[in-house]
C-alpha positions as CSV (number, residue, x, y, z in Angstrom):
1,M,-30.5,-4.6,-11.0
2,D,-29.9,-5.4,-7.2
3,P,-29.6,-2.1,-4.6
4,L,-25.9,-3.1,-4.3
5,S,-24.9,-2.8,-8.0
6,K,-27.1,0.4,-8.3
7,A,-25.1,2.0,-5.7
8,L,-21.9,0.6,-7.5
9,A,-23.2,2.0,-10.8
10,K,-23.6,5.6,-9.1
11,A,-20.2,5.6,-7.5
12,R,-18.7,4.6,-11.0
13,A,-20.7,7.6,-12.7
14,S,-19.5,10.1,-9.9
15,R,-16.0,9.0,-9.9
16,A,-15.1,11.2,-13.2
17,A,-16.0,14.2,-11.5
18,L,-14.6,13.3,-8.2
19,S,-11.1,12.5,-9.7
20,Q,-11.4,16.1,-11.9
21,A,-12.1,17.9,-8.7
22,D,-8.9,16.4,-7.0
23,Q,-6.6,16.6,-9.9
24,G,-3.5,17.9,-8.9
25,E,-3.4,17.9,-5.4
26,G,-1.1,15.0,-5.5
27,V,0.4,14.0,-1.9
28,V,-0.1,16.7,0.6
29,D,3.2,18.7,1.9
30,R,3.7,17.5,5.2
31,G,6.5,19.8,6.1
32,L,9.0,16.8,7.5
33,E,12.8,16.7,7.3
34,Q,13.2,13.6,5.0
35,P,15.3,10.6,6.8
36,E,18.3,8.9,5.3
37,R,17.5,6.4,2.4
38,L,15.9,3.1,3.6
39,P,17.9,-0.1,3.3
40,V,17.5,-2.9,0.7
41,E,15.0,-5.3,1.9
42,R,15.9,-9.0,2.5
43,T,14.4,-11.7,0.4
44,R,12.1,-14.4,2.2
45,P,11.3,-17.8,0.3
46,T,7.6,-18.2,-0.8
47,Q,5.6,-21.5,-1.6
48,R,3.5,-21.8,-4.1
49,N,1.3,-24.2,-2.4
50,H,1.0,-21.6,0.5
51,L,0.2,-18.9,-1.8
52,E,-2.3,-20.6,-3.6
53,A,-3.9,-21.9,-0.3
54,H,-4.2,-18.0,0.7
55,R,-5.8,-16.8,-2.5
56,I,-2.4,-15.2,-3.9
57,L,-2.3,-15.5,-7.6
58,T,0.8,-17.1,-9.2
59,N,1.4,-17.2,-12.9
60,S,0.0,-20.5,-13.1
61,G,-3.3,-19.8,-10.8
62,N,-6.6,-19.1,-11.9
63,A,-6.8,-17.7,-15.3
64,V,-9.9,-15.7,-14.9
65,A,-8.7,-14.4,-11.8
66,L,-5.3,-13.4,-13.2
67,A,-7.2,-11.7,-16.3
68,A,-9.4,-9.8,-13.8
69,F,-6.4,-8.5,-11.7
70,K,-4.4,-7.4,-14.8
71,Q,-7.2,-5.3,-16.0
72,L,-7.5,-3.9,-12.3
73,R,-3.9,-3.3,-12.3
74,T,-4.0,-1.3,-15.8
75,Q,-6.9,1.0,-14.6
76,V,-4.9,1.5,-11.6
77,V,-1.8,2.4,-13.3
78,Q,-3.4,4.7,-15.8
79,R,-5.3,6.7,-13.4
80,M,-2.7,6.8,-10.6
81,R,-0.3,8.2,-13.3
82,T,-2.7,10.4,-15.1
83,N,-3.2,12.4,-11.7
84,G,0.4,12.1,-10.3
85,W,-0.7,9.8,-7.4
86,R,1.4,7.2,-5.8
87,T,0.0,6.1,-2.4
88,L,-3.1,4.2,-2.9
89,V,-5.2,2.9,0.1
90,V,-7.0,-0.5,-0.1
91,T,-10.0,-0.7,2.2
92,S,-13.6,-2.2,2.8
93,P,-16.8,-1.4,4.4
94,R,-16.5,-4.5,6.8
95,E,-14.2,-7.1,7.9
96,G,-14.0,-10.1,5.9
97,N,-14.8,-8.4,2.5
98,G,-11.4,-9.6,0.6
99,K,-9.6,-6.3,1.0
100,T,-6.2,-7.9,2.0
101,V,-6.0,-10.2,-0.8
102,T,-7.1,-7.6,-3.3
103,A,-4.0,-5.5,-2.0
104,I,-1.9,-8.3,-2.1
105,N,-2.8,-9.6,-5.5
106,L,-2.8,-5.9,-7.0
107,A,0.7,-5.2,-5.4
108,V,2.0,-8.4,-7.2
109,N,0.5,-7.7,-10.5
110,L,1.8,-4.0,-10.5
111,A,5.1,-5.2,-9.6
112,R,5.2,-8.2,-12.4
113,Q,3.8,-6.1,-15.0
114,T,4.6,-2.4,-14.8
115,H,8.5,-3.1,-14.2
116,S,7.8,-0.3,-11.3
117,H,9.0,-0.7,-7.8
118,V,6.0,-1.4,-5.5
119,L,5.8,-1.5,-1.7
120,L,3.0,-3.3,0.0
121,A,2.6,-1.7,3.5
122,D,0.3,-3.6,6.2
123,L,-1.0,-0.3,7.8
124,D,-4.1,-2.4,9.2
125,L,-2.6,-2.2,13.0
126,R,-5.7,-3.9,14.2
127,Q,-5.4,-7.0,12.4
128,P,-2.2,-7.1,10.7
129,S,-2.1,-10.4,8.1
130,V,0.0,-9.7,4.9
131,Q,2.9,-11.4,5.8
132,H,0.6,-14.4,6.8
133,Y,-0.6,-14.6,3.1
134,L,3.1,-14.5,2.0
135,S,4.8,-16.8,4.1
136,A,4.7,-19.2,6.7
137,E,7.1,-17.5,8.6
138,T,6.6,-14.9,11.2
139,A,9.1,-12.2,11.3
140,P,9.5,-8.6,12.9
141,G,7.0,-6.0,11.3
142,I,6.1,-2.2,11.6
143,S,4.9,-2.7,15.3
144,D,8.7,-3.8,16.2
145,Y,10.1,-0.7,14.4
146,I,7.2,1.3,16.3
147,L,7.9,-0.1,19.7
148,S,11.2,-1.3,19.8
149,D,13.1,0.5,17.0
150,T,14.1,-2.4,15.0
151,P,16.1,-1.5,12.0
152,M,14.0,-1.6,8.7
153,D,16.9,-3.9,7.1
154,E,15.7,-6.6,9.5
155,I,11.7,-5.9,8.7
156,L,11.4,-5.0,4.8
157,F,11.4,-7.9,2.6
158,N,11.2,-9.4,-0.9
159,P,8.8,-12.4,-1.4
160,A,11.1,-14.7,-3.7
161,G,10.1,-15.1,-7.2
162,I,8.4,-11.6,-7.3
163,E,10.5,-9.3,-8.2
164,G,9.9,-5.3,-7.8
165,L,7.7,-5.8,-4.6
166,T,9.2,-4.9,-1.4
167,V,6.6,-5.8,1.7
168,L,6.5,-3.6,5.1
169,P,4.8,-6.6,7.0
170,G,2.6,-5.9,10.5
171,R,3.3,-8.4,13.2
172,E,1.7,-7.2,16.8
173,A,-1.9,-5.7,16.8
174,F,-2.5,-2.2,18.2
175,S,-5.7,-1.7,20.1
176,H,-5.4,2.0,19.6
177,S,-4.2,1.8,16.2
178,S,-5.0,5.4,14.6
179,E,-2.8,6.7,17.5
180,A,-0.1,4.6,16.4
181,L,-0.6,5.5,12.6
182,L,-0.1,9.3,13.7
183,L,3.1,8.8,15.7
184,R,5.9,11.1,14.3
185,K,8.1,8.0,13.8
186,T,5.3,6.2,11.6
187,V,4.5,9.3,9.7
188,D,8.4,9.9,9.1
189,L,8.6,6.2,8.0
190,I,5.9,6.3,5.0
191,T,7.3,9.7,4.0
192,A,10.6,8.1,3.9
193,L,9.0,5.2,1.8
194,Q,6.9,7.6,-0.4
195,S,10.4,9.5,-1.4
196,Q,12.3,6.0,-1.8
197,Y,9.6,4.7,-4.1
198,A,8.7,7.9,-5.7
199,D,9.4,6.2,-9.2
200,G,6.6,3.7,-8.1
201,F,3.6,2.8,-6.1
202,L,2.8,2.2,-2.3
203,I,-0.2,0.1,-1.8
204,L,-1.3,0.6,1.8
205,D,-3.7,-2.4,3.3
206,M,-5.7,-0.4,5.7
207,P,-8.4,-1.3,8.2
208,P,-12.3,-1.3,7.2
209,V,-13.4,2.3,6.8
210,L,-16.4,1.7,8.8
211,A,-14.5,-0.2,11.7
212,T,-12.1,2.2,12.9
213,D,-11.0,5.8,11.9
214,D,-7.6,4.9,10.7
215,V,-8.2,5.5,6.8
216,L,-9.8,9.0,7.5
217,A,-7.0,9.9,10.4
218,F,-4.1,9.0,8.1
219,S,-5.8,10.7,4.9
220,N,-3.1,13.6,4.6
221,H,-0.6,10.7,4.0
222,W,-2.2,8.8,0.9
223,D,-3.7,9.9,-2.7
224,A,-6.6,7.8,-3.6
225,A,-8.6,4.8,-2.4
226,L,-9.8,1.4,-3.6
227,L,-12.7,0.3,-1.9
228,V,-13.4,-3.7,-1.8
229,V,-17.0,-5.1,-1.2
230,E,-18.4,-8.3,-1.2
231,E,-21.1,-9.6,-3.2
232,G,-23.7,-11.2,-0.9
233,S,-22.4,-9.7,2.4
234,T,-21.9,-5.9,2.1
235,T,-25.1,-4.0,2.4
236,E,-26.4,-1.0,0.2
237,P,-26.3,1.4,3.6
238,D,-22.7,0.2,4.4
239,L,-21.7,0.8,0.9
240,R,-23.1,4.3,1.1
241,R,-21.5,5.2,4.2
242,A,-18.3,3.9,3.2
243,L,-18.5,5.9,-0.1
244,D,-19.4,9.1,1.9
245,M,-16.7,8.5,4.4
246,L,-14.2,8.2,1.8
247,S,-15.3,11.2,-0.2
248,V,-12.7,13.3,1.5
249,K,-9.9,12.0,-1.1
250,P,-10.6,10.6,-4.5
251,L,-12.0,7.0,-5.0
252,L,-10.1,5.4,-7.6
253,G,-12.9,2.7,-8.0
254,T,-14.5,-0.1,-6.4
255,V,-13.6,-4.0,-6.5
256,M,-16.4,-6.6,-6.1
257,T,-15.2,-9.9,-4.5
258,K,-16.8,-13.3,-4.7
259,S,-19.3,-12.3,-7.4
260,Q,-21.4,-14.8,-8.8
261,S,-22.4,-12.7,-12.1
262,A,-20.6,-10.8,-14.8
263,L,-20.3,-7.3,-14.0
264,P,-20.5,-4.7,-16.7
265,S,-17.5,-4.2,-18.8
266,D,-16.7,-0.7,-17.5
267,A,-16.4,-2.1,-14.0
268,Y,-13.8,-3.2,-11.9
C-alpha cells in the first residue's frame, strides 16, 4: 500500500472516534439576529454539453462515476443526519485536486436523490468558479452582494433541470478572502441561508486548506468537512497537514479523484 493510501486508511480509522467526540455540537450559536427570509432564486438554463465538458454528471453520464457519487451521497446524508449537521465544507489540500467538481456533483446528487433542498455556495472567494462549471453565462455573485449590496434575488439561481438545487455563485475574486468571509454581512447571509435551508443541506465550496486560512477562519459557521485528494498529486505530507488543520471540526470523509485503481469497499 502506498503512503497516501496508508494515510487515508488511518484517517478513515480515526473518523468514527472524531465524529463521536463532536457529536451533538451541531452549528455554533452565533447570537446573530436572523434576517428576513431570502427570496426565491431564478432559474438559469443549463446545457448538457457544457455540463459534461466540465465533468458535471448528468443522468445519462458516466455510469461508474454516477454510481460513485450516489454512494458518496448516501454516506454523506447518513452521517450528516445522524449528527444533526447541515453545513458541509468541501476543500482540498492544494489547488487543482478536484474539490469544486466534487462539491457540485455531490450537491446535484443530493438534490436529485434525497428530495431535500440543497444550497451550493461558492465561498472560494480567491478563485470562484462554480457558476463557470454550471453555465456559460456570467451573472452576479456573492462578491456583488458584499461590495455593492446586489439583492439576493438577482444572485441566487436554480440550474434548469436540477430540481431542489439552489446556487449562490461567486464572481469577482477577493485577495483578502478570509476578511471578506468574516464581514458581518457575509456571516449574516450564511446564517440566513442556514435558517432557510434548515430542512436540507448547505454545501460550501471553499479554498484549499493549505493555501489560505479561509476554512479555519470560518470554522464557527460549518459543521463538518469533506477532504478531496488527488491520486498522483496529493503528497503524504500535504495530506497529513490538511488532516491536522481540519481536526478542529469533524471530518466527514475523504474523496480521492483521478484514481487509477479500486479503493477498498469502505472508502469514499
